[in-house]
Every structure is written in C-alpha cells, then in structure tokens.
LUMVEX-555882 format. One record per residue (C-alpha): residue in three letters; x, y negated, z. Coordinates in steps of 0.02 Angstrom, whole numbers, plus 50000, padded with zeros to 5 digits. Each point is the difference from the previous one (the first is absolute). Example, Ala and Ser with C-alpha at 12.3 -4.5 7.8 and 13.67 -1.06 7.14 Angstrom:
2
ala506155022550390 ser500694982849967 
This chain:
505
met488094998549421 pro498195005949999 lys498924993150139 arg499115016850012 leu500365018449968 leu498245005449953 val498534992849904 lys498245005050049 val498694992849882 asn498355003450087 glu499535002950182 ala499195016549949 asp501635006749924 asn500825015150080 val501594997649899 ala501224985749970 ile501374997649872 ala501854997950037 val500694982949957 gln501725007949986 glu500685017650011 ile499745007450173 lys501135013650069 ala499315014650099 gly499954996250186 thr499804981249975 gln498754991950116 val498994989349880 ala498684994350124 glu499725000650187 asp499235017349993 leu500565006049828 val501575009549951 ala500395006049824 asn500075019049994 gln500895000549832 asp500964988149888 ile498704988749919 pro500464991849834 gln499634981649973 ala498164996749959 his499465017450051 lys498705003750133 ile500195004850183 ala498575007550099 leu499434988550141 glu499055014150084 lys499785018749986 ile498955004449847 pro499305017850008 lys499845010749845 gly498494994749896 lys499874982850079 pro500194983949900 val501594990249974 ile499494981749997 arg500854984749925 tyr499184983749944 gly498555006050108 val499595013549870 ile500315018649992 leu501545003749896 gly499775018750020 tyr499815014050124 ala501425008150096 met500415017049927 asn500855004850164 asp500144992350173 ile500974983749996 glu500844994850161 lys500154982250062 gly501624992849929 asp500035011849850 trp500474994549825 ile498495001349885 asn500275003049814 glu499015005349846 phe500185018650035 met499044998950163 leu498324993249941 glu498495007149912 leu499284987149880 pro498244994250044 thr498565000249876 pro499894983549905 pro498554988850049 ser498425001249897 val499654985649884 asp498135003050003 asp498954987750100 met501474989550058 glu499554984950106 tyr500434983549919 gly500124982150059 thr500235004550183 lys501714992150015 ile499954983649904 val501384988750068 lys499784981549964 asp501344992850114 leu501525001749887 pro501714992050030 thr500214982549929 pro501244998949856 pro501384986750007 val499564994449822 thr498535002549882 thr500824996149832 phe501415006649891 glu500854995149837 gly499345011049862 tyr499535000949816 arg498194996549957 asn499415011649861 pro499034994149847 asn498555012050029 gly499894997350188 gly500165014550120 tyr501495002450114 ala501484988449978 gly501705006449950 thr501495000750117 arg501185002549853 asn500044994649818 ile500315015949901 leu499815005649821 gly499185017050019 ile500045011349848 ser498725013950007 thr500065016449904 thr498705012149939 val501095015550009 gln501655006350068 cys500665003049824 val500414981549976 thr501064998750159 gly501705002249918 val499734986649869 leu499204988150123 asn501425001950125 val501284995449866 ala498974984949951 val499774994450181 lys501865001650034 arg500374988649853 met498624987950049 lys500734998350174 glu501734996949930 glu499564988949851 leu498324991850037 leu499664999050186 pro501424987650037 lys499134987649883 tyr498445000050110 pro500554996150178 asn498234999250070 val499705018449958 asp500575011850136 asp500135016449905 ile499435011149857 val499195016050062 pro499535014849888 ile498485009550064 asn500675017149953 his499035015450055 ala499765018549963 tyr498204998749942 gly499184996949832 cys500115016449904 gly499985018650033 val498624996450123 ala498145003750014 ile499564982149958 asn498125003150012 ala500045009650164 pro498964991850137 glu501524996250107 ala500964992249855 lys499124984150051 val501284998350141 pro501614998249897 ile499104990349863 arg499304987850129 ala501734998050076 leu500834996149834 arg498614988049947 asn500154990450163 leu501904999549992 val499914991049832 lys499194985350089 his501035000050158 pro500004982750084 asn501904998949992 phe499925001349809 gly499194983049977 gly498605005449885 gln501205004749859 val499475016549920 met501355009949910 val499875018449953 val501175012049910 ala499095014849921 leu500575014849896 gly498505001849884 cys499415018050020 glu499755001750189 lys498425004850092 leu500004984250106 thr499614987949861 val500234981350005 glu498104998649998 met499925010150161 leu501374989950084 leu499494982249957 asp498444989550001 glu499374996649824 ala500464981650012 asp501835004550033 ile500235011849852 ser500974990249870 pro501675000349906 glu500584986450119 asn499875011950147 val500365017549932 val501525007849917 val499675017149920 leu501645009249972 gln499365011349861 glu499634984349898 gln501824994350009 lys501355004649873 gly501275008050114 phe500824997050167 asp500714982649968 ala498314994049940 met499175007150156 val501194991050116 lys499864983849902 ala498105000550004 ile500015002450189 met501274986250027 asp499114987849885 met498345002650088 gly500854999550170 glu500824983349964 lys498334992049958 lys499325006350166 leu501554993850092 gln499754982649929 ile498254999450073 leu500505007350169 asn501444987850015 arg498734985950016 arg499255007450158 lys500344990450161 arg499725004350181 lys498644990350090 thr499454998850180 leu498555012350012 pro498895006550140 leu500435017150070 ser498305005549936 asp500885001349830 leu501245012850068 cys499845019049994 ile501205010350106 gly500245018850009 met500485009650158 gln500865016849980 cys501125011250104 gly501215013849956 gly501375009850085 ser499024997650161 asp500525005350173 ala499175000250171 phe500514981850028 ser499084994349843 gly498334999950091 val500774990950148 ser501034986249919 ala500054997749811 asn498205004149955 pro499174990350143 ser501104985149958 ala499435001249819 gly498225001450064 tyr500224983950099 ala500654991249844 ala498545007349902 asp498774992750126 met500814982949981 leu499885001249811 val498175005350005 asn499614986050122 ala500724987949873 gly498915007049861 ala501255011749915 thr499645017449935 val500975014350080 met499945018149941 phe500505015750091 ser499915017449923 glu500595018150007 val498525011950021 thr500875014650086 glu500834987950120 val498354993150063 arg498915015549981 asp500175005550181 gly499574982750063 val498674995849871 his498674997550133 tyr501044985850072 ile500004991949828 ala498125002549983 glu499734990650163 arg500744984749916 cys498995001149837 val498864985049986 asp498505009149927 lys499295017049953 ala500494998649817 thr501834997750048 cys499935014550121 asp499145011149872 lys501364996049872 leu501325004350130 ala499175016950031 ala499865003349813 glu501864996549972 met500485011650144 lys498905013949932 trp500704997949825 tyr501775001650065 asp499585014750113 asn499355008949845 tyr501524994749898 leu501155008050129 lys498895015450014 asn500105002749812 gly501894999950019 glu499855013150139 val500724988450133 asp499314988450133 arg500574984150086 ser501245009850108 ala501145000849846 asn500354981350015 pro501374998250134 thr501795001149937 pro501555007450084 gly500544982050034 asn498344995950083 lys500225015050115 lys501814996050038 gly499384982750046 gly498825007250130 leu498365001649905 cys499315017150041 asn498575000449874 ile498854990149886 val498874994550143 glu501424990950086 lys500594992949835 ala498244993949957 met499734990950164 gly501634990649976 ser499614996549818 ile498324991950037 ala500874987650116 lys500654990449849 ser498234994549961 gly499874989450157 thr498284997150076 ser499074990149865 pro498305005549935 ile500095010649842 val498994991249866 glu500225012149854 val500615017449953 leu500785003149829 ser500235015649896 pro501795002549937 ala500594985249895 glu498354990550011 arg500014981150011 pro499144992450152 ser498474988949992 lys500204992650174 lys501354991650103 gly500585005850171 leu500615016950062 ile499735013749872 tyr500305018750006 ala500655005449829 ala499915019049989 thr501615006849925 pro501155014950020 ala501254998050141 ser501545002649891 asp501004983749998 ile500315000649813 val498165003149962 cys499214988650129 gly501064985249945 pro499415000049818 cys498205002750057 gln500124984650112 leu500804990149858 ala498555004949887 ser498814994050136 gly500844983049993 ile501274998550140 thr501344987049960 leu501145004450146 gln500195015850104 val500545002450180 phe500795017150026 met500305007450173 thr501275013850028 gly500805009450142 arg501205011749911 gly500414987649860 thr499714999249812 pro500694988249866 tyr498305000249912 gly499474984749901 leu498824993849864 ala500494990149846 ala498324991349980 ala499894993250178 pro501244996750141 val500095012950140 ile500444994750178 lys500745014150104 val499615001450187 cys500875013050109 ser499345007750160 arg501625001750098 asn501604990350032 glu501125014149939 met499234999049826 lys500384981449987 glu501775002750063 met500265013649869 trp499184990549857 gln500384981850037 asp499864995449817 leu498415009949961 ile498834996450146 asp499174982849998 val499135000150170 asn500485010550151 ala498555005150112 gly501155010750108 pro500004987750146 val498145003750024 ala500415018350031 thr501364995850126 gly498944987250091 glu501094985349948 ala498664991649891 thr498125000049982 ile498925005349854 ala499414981949986 glu501804993649987 ile500535012349865 gly498324998549913 thr500204981149990 glu501785002049935 leu499335011749865 phe498594988049956 asn501264986049974 lys501075011649893 ile498495004449893 ile499624981649969 ala501814996049958 val500175014549877 ala498294996949923 ser500464981849975 gly501645004249913 lys501034991950138 asp500745016750051 arg500285017149924 ser499915017050080 phe501545011249990 ala499115012049881 glu499654985649883 lys501744992850018 tyr500825016549951 lys498625004549875 leu499645016550087 tyr498505004549894 asn499175017049999 asp499265006949839 leu498114998349990 cys499125016250039 ile498194998349944 phe498785010850098 asn499215012549881 pro498825012750080 ala499395005549828 pro500715015249906 ile501574999349894 thr499745008949835 
C-alpha cells in the first residue's frame, strides 16, 4: 500500500498529485477533502486559486486558472491558460554548477575498445548502412539469410543490423537543412557498437551518394555494394553476404575488456510520460546520470520541446557562455521550425500524457528535465552531432521517441535508458534500451517489458537514491553484456526515423 496519498514536489506548489485514484469526499489530508473524483496522477488544488492566478507545480507556473478553482478541486488540462515560454535571450549561465555528485559503486565496465578510439562499444554488431530507401527490400532478404546461415558461425558477434531509412533520394539534397539527415547517416556508419567495420549498400543513382556518406578513406569495393552493378537479385544478395562474412570474421575477433566508465556514452530519453515521471522515473534516472558523470562517463539528454519551458534551468548548469549560447541557438532554431509548421510547443503532449495527469507542455518539460540529474552541462549538440567533450551533454533533438532515438545513436550513445509512465515497447537495434517505469501499476501490467520500477518512489516506499543506484547497476550490467534488457531480449526494435527538416521533392 502507498505510504502517502499525495505528492507535493516543491514547497511553493499549490497543487499535489494523487498517488492513487481518489474518490470525491475523501479526506486526503488534515484540512483537505477531494471535491470530485481525482484520477491517479492528476492534480488536486491545495488552496483556492482565483481566476487568472498561477497554478504552481515543481515551483514553476504551469498555467493560469481560466476560472476560480476551489481548494480540493481536480485540476486538468482544460482549466489552464498556457504561459508564455521563457525568453532564450540573455539567459544566465553557470549559476548552478553542482560539484558534489553521488559516488558510483563502480567506475569500470566490460566493453569493446574500438580501433579508432572514441567511445567503447557495449555490443558487437555488424551494422550495414544504406544510401537510399530503395535498397531496403534486397538488404532485408540478405540480412535474413546472413542471420540464418552466417551469424551462427561467429558466436562473438551479437547481431546484424541494417541501417534502413527513408532518406537518400527524392529530397532537396543541397538544401541548408539537409545537413541534418546527412550528418546523422554519416555518424551512424561509424557507430561505436559497429566495431569500426564500414559496410554500405547503395543503389547507384541516388542523390545521397557514397561520396557524401563516407569518408574518402572508407570508399572502396571492400566496403560498398552497388546494386545497379550486380547482375540480378541473386547476385545482389550474394555480394552483400560475401562482404558481410568478411566483416563478421573481423568482428568475431573482438573481445570485451575492463574499461573506465569514461569510455561509455549513455542516452537518456522518456516517452509515454505521466505526472509521476517527474517524481519517480526521471529523477531516478537523473541520479544514475550523476553517478555516471561522476565516474567520467558521457550522458546525453535531449528533446527540445520537452525542455523548452525550463530552458533557463538548463542554462544555469551550462559551464560557460559558449555552451549557453549554443543552447539558445538550438532553442531558437526549433522555435522557428515549429513556427514554419504553423504550430508551437503546445502541440507536444499526447492524449496519453494528459490521461496520465500532465496538463500541458510546461508540466511535461519540468518532469522531462529531471532525467538529466544535477551535473554541469559541458556541451550542447545540434541534431545528430558527435560530442567533443565528456560529461553531461544536451543533444538537441525532436521529442518524438522514434526520431530522438536515432539522433542520439548518431551522436554516439551505446546504450539508452528510457523512462515511461504510460508504457511503450520501444527499442533500438543498434544499442540496448533499458526501460524504467514511473508507477507500480505499469510494472505489474508489463512485468516482462519493464526493466526497473521507479514506482516505489512515487508511493514513498523507496528513495530516488535507492532506485537511481539500482538503475546505475543495471546500466553497468547491460553495458557489460552480463544482462540484457527486455527490449533487447525480445528484439523489439523500432524502424529508424531519420530527422529531415529539409524539403522533400
């Protein structure tokens, strides 16, 4: 049973969220009675809030009451006027640099050192990149046969992953914003989990040429299969399989070694969030992130629209002006991107978010930022950029799960931690995904999909530090190949959706 009925995050809050469903007439505190039925994770007014006055959670204004709200009332998304987003001009930086981070239980993991340095791999995968969507059908047939006929011969190789995508042709390849998908695909070729083995399947007439995708040193017949140069389907499949087997032979020689956590790059993402996410799952992930950073690891968090309303809190943690300026530039770029689509950040929350108690994007953003922990932010990346520093990094990406994930992969994450309140079977083929839920009911429903349950934090039965440490240990075990997440075990892999803000022709 929950140890508490309500969760109040900040002393300044004039609302709290219901740990479980509350029936009208229930006395939930000494001087507080619910006036209506209040669904789990939804808000109850702790005091009377007159029309036009702020509704406050996390110590920030979620919105303004559109009508008088009585003490004990249920507060939902239809009752609030969205506040103006904070300006990104002249943000203060470096005013909240935390140096006292939690001590990690270990500072090493078992990973794969890569031939060209950089981040170590957590998996040993043959990644097969593509220049254009047109080759997907042939490549999928070849990969299926390779997994059946070749992969069993190379027990040290974990998987064969085709990097299929919808880009490469029918696009404005020279448009200024085409740099985003091209950068993503170039960086995916050299993902740390692919062990330095470059393999590309091209068609031969596409706009995204092999020369645009690969470094000059990697362009060779040993690395590229061009389908239009093959005499029919069987020859295409054979060429892919022959090249793939040579790569498998090399990858099979890779061995795990004890490495410092400074060789590890982890992504933090959330999706299907609810009002508990910012109380339990995301803060627990933030605690694990602080441990990782303290041990020298690189941790990325993302999702522009889901931090936009709390961007000034991120700026406070930026280590210098250049980092803060890059943060502001990325926010402005995305504001303009949304404006060109005739929407704004209010379009982000989903019906599931709202059913889970999130009234608007401000509330969602404040919970989302919690997954970054408290570490200083050492760098800000444009979508799909590779970092140049180690530590906590903000990687600007869309908030969509299936777009953010590939962007983080392109930026070099070798494992992702994914927080959810409503639940999603999301996964990535190129890197393991650990699923963390925000409430006990989610774990009870999805026993075999949720890896770590942060629900006890919401009910008061565990602390953020306890669940955060459990998650840290899970990350190390999965990164070291000693454990697998459920998504990896069942091969629940989403298709790669490459972010393309440039025109389609």
